[in-house]
C-alpha positions in Angstrom: 111.3 99.7 80.3 114.8 100.8 81.4 114.8 102.9 84.5 116.8 105.7 82.9 114.2 106.0 80.2 111.4 105.9 82.7 112.9 108.7 84.8 112.1 111.2 82.0 108.4 110.7 82.9 108.7 112.6 86.2 109.1 116.3 86.7 110.4 116.8 90.2 112.1 120.0 91.4 115.5 119.0 92.6 115.8 117.9 96.2 112.7 115.8 96.7 113.7 113.2 99.3 110.4 112.6 101.0 108.5 109.8 99.3 108.0 108.3 102.7 105.4 111.1 103.1 104.0 111.1 99.6 105.2 110.0 96.1 105.3 112.0 92.9 103.2 111.1 89.9 104.6 110.1 86.5 103.4 112.0 83.5 100.9 109.3 82.4 99.2 109.4 85.8 99.2 113.2 85.9 97.8 113.5 82.4 95.1 110.9 83.0 94.0 112.8 86.1 93.9 116.2 84.3 91.8 114.6 81.5 89.4 113.2 84.0 89.1 116.5 85.9 88.5 118.4 82.6 85.8 115.9 81.7 84.2 116.3 85.1 84.3 120.1 84.8 82.6 120.0 81.4 80.2 117.2 82.2 81.2 115.3 79.0 82.9 112.2 80.6 81.6 108.9 81.8 82.0 108.0 85.4 82.2 104.3 84.4 85.6 104.9 82.8 86.8 106.6 86.0 85.5 103.7 88.1 87.2 101.2 85.8 90.6 102.6 86.8 90.1 100.9 90.2 90.0 97.5 88.4 93.2 98.3 86.5 94.8 99.3 89.7 93.7 96.2 91.5 95.1 94.0 88.8 98.4 95.8 88.7 98.8 95.7 92.5 98.1 91.9 92.5 100.9 91.4 90.0 103.2 93.6 91.9 102.9 91.6 95.1 102.3 88.2 93.5 98.8 87.3 94.6 95.6 86.4 92.7 93.5 89.5 91.8 90.5 87.8 93.4 92.2 88.1 96.8 92.6 91.9 96.6 90.2 94.4 98.1 90.4 98.2 97.5 89.7 101.0 99.9 90.8 104.4 101.0 93.1 103.9 104.0 95.1 101.2 105.7 93.2 101.4 108.9 89.8 101.1 107.1 90.9 97.9 105.4 92.3 96.4 108.7 89.0 97.2 110.6 87.1 94.0 109.6 90.2 91.9 110.4 90.4 93.5 113.9 86.6 93.2 114.4 86.8 89.5 113.6 89.3 88.7 116.3 87.7 86.6 119.1 87.1 88.2 122.5 90.3 87.8 124.5 92.5 87.4 121.5 96.2 88.2 121.9 98.0 90.5 119.5 101.7 91.3 119.3 102.9 94.6 117.6 106.2 96.4 117.4 106.4 99.2 120.0 107.1 102.0 117.5 104.5 100.8 114.9 102.7 103.4 112.8 99.2 103.8 114.3 97.3 102.7 111.2 98.4 99.2 112.1 98.0 99.7 115.8 94.8 101.5 116.6 92.6 99.0 114.8 93.8 96.4 117.3 93.7 98.7 120.3 90.1 99.7 119.8 89.1 96.1 120.3 90.4 96.1 123.9 86.9 96.8 125.2 86.1 93.2 123.9 89.1 91.9 125.9 91.5 91.8 123.0 95.0 92.1 124.5 97.7 94.1 122.6 101.3 93.7 123.6 104.1 95.9 122.1 107.7 94.7 121.9 110.9 96.0 120.2 110.8 95.2 116.5 114.0 93.2 116.8 112.4 90.9 119.3 109.1 90.5 117.5 109.7 86.9 116.2 110.9 85.7 119.6 107.9 87.3 121.3 105.4 85.1 119.4 104.3 82.4 121.7 101.7 79.8 122.4 98.3 81.6 122.6 99.3 84.5 120.3 96.4 85.0 117.8 97.9 87.7 115.5 101.2 89.4 114.8 101.0 92.8 113.1 103.9 94.8 111.9 105.1 97.1 109.1 107.4 95.5 106.6 109.4 98.7 106.5 109.1 101.0 109.5 107.9 104.5 108.8 109.9 106.1 111.6 113.4 105.0 110.5 113.2 102.7 107.5 114.1 99.5 109.3 113.2 96.5 107.2 111.5 93.9 109.3 112.6 90.2 109.3 109.6 89.2 107.3 110.5 85.5 106.8 111.5 85.0 110.4 108.4 86.7 111.8 106.1 84.7 109.5 107.8 81.5 110.5 107.4 82.2 114.2 103.7 83.0 113.7 103.1 79.9 111.7 104.8 77.7 114.4 102.3 79.0 116.9 99.2 79.1 114.7 99.1 83.0 114.7 97.8 85.1 111.9 100.1 87.7 110.2 98.9 91.2 109.3 101.5 93.3 107.4 101.4 97.0 106.6 103.6 97.3 103.5 102.9 100.9 102.8 106.5 102.0 103.2 107.8 98.9 101.2 105.5 98.2 98.3 106.8 100.0 95.2 110.5 99.5 96.0 111.0 96.3 98.0 110.1 93.1 96.3 108.3 90.7 98.7 105.8 87.8 98.6 102.6 89.1 100.0 101.0 85.6 99.9 103.3 84.5 102.8 101.2 86.7 105.1 97.4 86.4 105.8 96.7 90.1 105.4 98.8 92.7 103.6 97.6 96.3 103.5 99.2 99.1 101.5 98.4 102.8 101.2 98.8 103.8 97.5 100.0 107.4 97.8 103.6 106.9 98.8 105.9 104.4 96.9 103.1 103.5 94.5 102.9 107.2 93.6 99.1 107.4 93.3 96.9 110.1 94.7 95.9 109.9 98.4 92.6 108.0 98.8 93.8 104.7 97.3 94.6 101.6 99.4 94.8 97.9 98.8 94.4 94.8 101.0 95.5 91.2 100.2 93.1 89.0 102.1 94.0 85.3 102.1 90.8 83.3 101.4 91.0 81.4 104.7 91.0 84.7 106.6 88.5 86.4 104.4 85.9 83.8 105.2 86.1 84.8 108.9 85.4 88.5 108.2 82.2 90.4 107.9 82.0 93.2 105.3 80.3 95.8 107.5 81.0 98.6 105.0 79.4 96.8 102.1 77.6 98.9 99.5 76.8 98.6 95.8 80.5 98.4 94.8 80.8 95.2 96.9 78.1 93.5 95.0 78.5 90.4 92.9 77.7 92.6 89.9 78.1 96.2 91.1 75.9 97.6 88.3 73.1 95.3 89.3 73.4 96.2 93.0 72.1 99.7 93.0 68.7 99.1 94.7 66.9 96.7 97.0 67.5 93.3 98.5 68.5 90.5 98.6 72.1 90.8 99.8 74.2 89.8 96.8 77.9 90.4 97.6 80.9 89.4 95.6 82.3 86.0 96.5 85.9 87.1 96.5 87.8 89.9 98.2 85.7 92.5 96.4 83.0 92.1 99.0 85.3 94.3 101.2 85.6 97.1 98.6 84.2 100.5 99.2 83.0 102.7 96.4 86.1 104.2 94.8 87.1 107.8 94.9 87.1 108.1 91.1 89.9 110.6 90.5 92.3 109.0 92.9 92.1 105.7 91.1 92.4 107.4 87.7 95.8 108.7 88.8 96.8 105.5 90.5 96.4 103.0 87.6 99.0 104.5 85.2 101.6 104.8 88.0 101.2 101.2 89.1 101.3 99.9 85.5 104.5 101.9 84.9 106.1 100.3 88.0 105.4 96.9 86.5 107.0 98.0 83.3 110.2 99.1 85.0 110.2 96.1 87.5 110.7 96.2 91.2 114.3 94.7 91.2 115.5 97.7 89.2 113.7 100.2 91.4 115.0 98.5 94.5 118.6 98.6 93.3 118.3 102.2 92.4 116.6 103.4 95.6 118.9 101.5 98.0 122.0 102.7 96.1 121.0 106.3 96.5 120.2 105.8 100.2 123.7 104.3 100.7 125.3 107.1 98.8 123.6 109.5 101.3 124.8 107.4 104.3 128.3 107.2 103.0 128.5 111.0 102.5 127.7 111.4 106.2 130.2 108.8 107.3 127.5 106.1 108.1 127.6 102.4 107.2 125.4 101.2 104.3 122.0 99.8 104.9 119.3 97.8 103.1 116.5 100.4 103.0 115.3 103.2 100.7 114.5 105.1 103.9 117.3 106.3 106.2 117.5 108.5 109.3 120.5 110.5 110.5 121.1 112.9 113.3 122.3 116.3 112.1 122.3 119.5 114.2 120.2 122.2 112.6 119.1 119.9 109.9 115.7 121.6 109.1 117.3 125.0 108.6 120.1 123.6 106.4 117.8 121.6 104.2 115.3 124.5 103.9 118.0 126.9 102.7 119.1 124.4 100.0 115.6 123.7 98.9 115.8 120.0 99.9 112.5 118.5 101.1 112.9 115.7 103.6 111.2 114.9 106.9 113.0 116.1 110.1 111.8 114.8 113.4 113.6 116.0 116.6 116.7 116.8 114.7 116.8 113.5 112.8 116.6 113.6 109.1 114.4 111.0 107.4 115.4 110.8 103.8 113.5 108.6 101.3 114.9 107.8 97.9 112.7 106.6 95.0 113.1 106.0 91.3 112.8 109.7 90.3 115.6 110.7 92.7 119.1 111.2 91.3 122.7 111.3 92.6 122.5 115.0 92.2 119.6 115.1 94.7 121.7 113.2 97.1 124.7 115.5 96.7 122.5 118.5 97.1 121.3 117.2 100.5 124.8 116.2 101.6 126.2 119.6 100.7 123.5 121.3 102.8 123.9 119.0 105.8 127.7 119.1 105.9 128.1 122.8 105.3 
């Protein structure tokens, strides 16, 4: 599907530049969710159809990041999906993380310190050079939430491999606009409510088979069973043999809204989304006299930014006077120009 045609499937009010906080649903996702809610209200729908949306979402996500569907687990949040990875680290393990990492990919490692796990933070630009003999795991965001910096994925992975370290990537701020090969890492986690444009309460984890075999599915329930519908009652333990053993029971309506959005992304294609998003980000930077970048998320320092944007009806994140603007496929040049007019007035 051509991106220009697809853009007609969103209904944003002009000035939405905050996908780094949450994405907006396309009409097929919104309509599917309304239908499910109406069925819930009337009691004339089947929960099995709602639950099935999680399998559609899993399959679409696997295609989006280029991994086998059997290697994808679903959950609710990034930190929940990282928890079994952190718990499986040996006592005394050494972890290296960027110093300004979003805490969903930091706290899971830090809470293991009582077992002697050592967590060292370094500047992102020095992450690859900071991997050394004895490092057990390198964890980082593929795109930084704070400022949109795109990590040197290939360089960091190569450094980790040269020292036998595992790689755990939070791709929440990347997946949906930045094409990348998830299979290069050992673990890739993604929250589904930002650039994947699903409701909050959806998250994915690529778990490489060699790593998965080291983990214990402490949150296992019926949905982690080999056959979930034959796993409602009683022993013996009968878990799925693939990544599904790390699933938790899905929040039905969140997945109903997630599946159509993911499938639409696949129809459009990430290369087209990437080109569109980065072009808008660079239009914004150019309008403020800044050099171009390579990210759909940018930050700029503008005095009085919050008040200026509020008056113009532009919605973007502002932290300590710095504007964080995030551009996705439903954003337009007119949205960029509206923000520029506000910030330069």
